[in-house]
N, C-alpha and C positions, 0 to 999 in steps of 0.2 A: 507419604510413599516410608514402607515400612524397608528398613534396613537388616539386610542377612543379621542372622546370630551366627556367632563365633561359638565353636567348642569349647572355648577358656569361657565364654560368659556364663554357663550355667555355672561353672567352678566358683567363680568370682562368687557369683550371688550366694550360693553356698556359704561359701569359707565367711564372707561377710554375715550374714544373719548367724552362723555357729558361732562366730567371733564374741557377738554380744553376748551369749549364754556362757560362753568358754570366761570371758570378762567376769561376769558376774558369781563364779564360782570361785575364781582369781582370786578377788575382791575379800573371800570370806577367811581367805588363809588365816591366820592369826599369827602376826607376824613373831609372840615369843614362842612360837613351836615349830620356826623353820627346821630346828636338829629334829624334831620327833619322826619315829618310824613307827609302826604298825609289830615290825619283825625284823630282826637282826637282817635278813635278805632281804628288805624291802630299801626301795629310796627311800630318804627323809623326804619329809614333805616339802620342804626347802626347795631338793632335787627336783623332785617330779613337778611340782610348780612351773620350775623356773624351763623344762625340760617340755610342758606345753606350750609355757608362752614365746620358745622360741624356738619351736618345731615349721612352723612354716614358714620363715625366714630361709632356714635350713635347708629343708627341702627345696624353694625356688632355687636356691644356688646349685646342691646337685642337678637338678632337675636342668638347668640352665647347661648343663654340661651333657655329651650325646652318651654318659654314662661316668661310675663312680667305682671305685674298689669301695667294699663294703667294712662299713665301720667295723672296730672292737667293739662287740660288747661285752658290758660288764665292767669295763673300765670305769672307775669314777668321776662320778656326774659332778660340775661345779655346784656348789653349795651360793644361793644368794646372799648378798648381807641385808637385804628387807624386801618389804612387800612393793614398796614401790618401785625396787629394781625389777620386779617379776613385771608387772601393769607397767613398766616403761620398754621393757623387752617386748612384751607380748604385743604392743601398740606397735612397735618398731616392725616387730617380726610379721603381723599382718600386714602393714603398709607393704614391706618388700613384696612378699608374696602375692599381695593384686598388683603390685608394679609390673613383676615379673610375668605373669597370667597376662594382664592388660598387650601385653608386647608378645605372646605366643602366638602365632599365625595357626589356621589349623594344619597345613600341612608339618611344622615342625611338632605340635599336639600329637599328631597320627605317627610321626616317625619311631622306628624303635631306639628305645632305651635300654642302657644293659648296667647291672650292677655286677664285679666282676670280686672274688675273694684269691687270692694268687695266680691270677690268670686264668682261673676257672669262671664259666659264668655261672652266678645262681642265679639269677633271674635278668628275664628278656625281656620289656613287654612296650605297648605304644607308651611314650613320656606320659600322656595324661589318664594312662592308666596309673602309674607311677604315683604319679601327684594324686590324687583321689585315694589311694592305699595309704600313705603318708602323712601326706597334709593337713588330710579330712578322717579319714577312718581311724587312722593310730592316735591322732588326736581325739577322737571320741574316746576310744577305750581308757587313754587314759585318763580323760575329764572326768569318766567313769568311777575311775581308782581313788580319783582326788574326793567323788563326793564318799568314799567311802571312808575317806582320811578323816573327811572334815564328821561325817554322822561317829566313829571313833572317836572324836574330841566335844564332841557335845555342842559342835558348831551348827546351825541352823542349813537345812541344804536348800540350796537356789532350785525353782522349778526351774526345768529346761526344757521337756518336750510333753509334759502336764505338770499337775500337782504334785509337789514331795509332800512328805509328812510335816513340813514347817512352814512351806508356803503355796498356795492354792490361787493363783492368777484369774482364776476365773469365778471366785468367790464373790 
């Protein structure tokens, strides 16, 4: 007998699959370059890696509520002390996100979630769409950015969706 699939199950599967690729990219971060940035307006390598690592848990925390106040963008981001901190944060963050998603029933997944700024609605959408937009797509965006940082530092870029110039899983 087949069990019914919940809406969140597909998100869990995607998150777990993508987390492995994200971890491979984070593992390549050179510890002696955590404070490096490609441009003065850019996050440092450490800030970017820690942001990628911590986003799934942060989104799970926000999505557990019915809405939230929009965070201040442009604020200083925390700097990690080590690559080990980044990798540990990633493991904890993905685990927290999966735990949240496992407890998310379809009714709550489809319920409206709202982000406001100073009482004004900035976005209002089904909770599961907020999760997909930030927990998944936002991380993919920054993971691509991380791969550019790695390339600029002459660090081999991992294969993510296919071969990179440095790694071919199909060879």
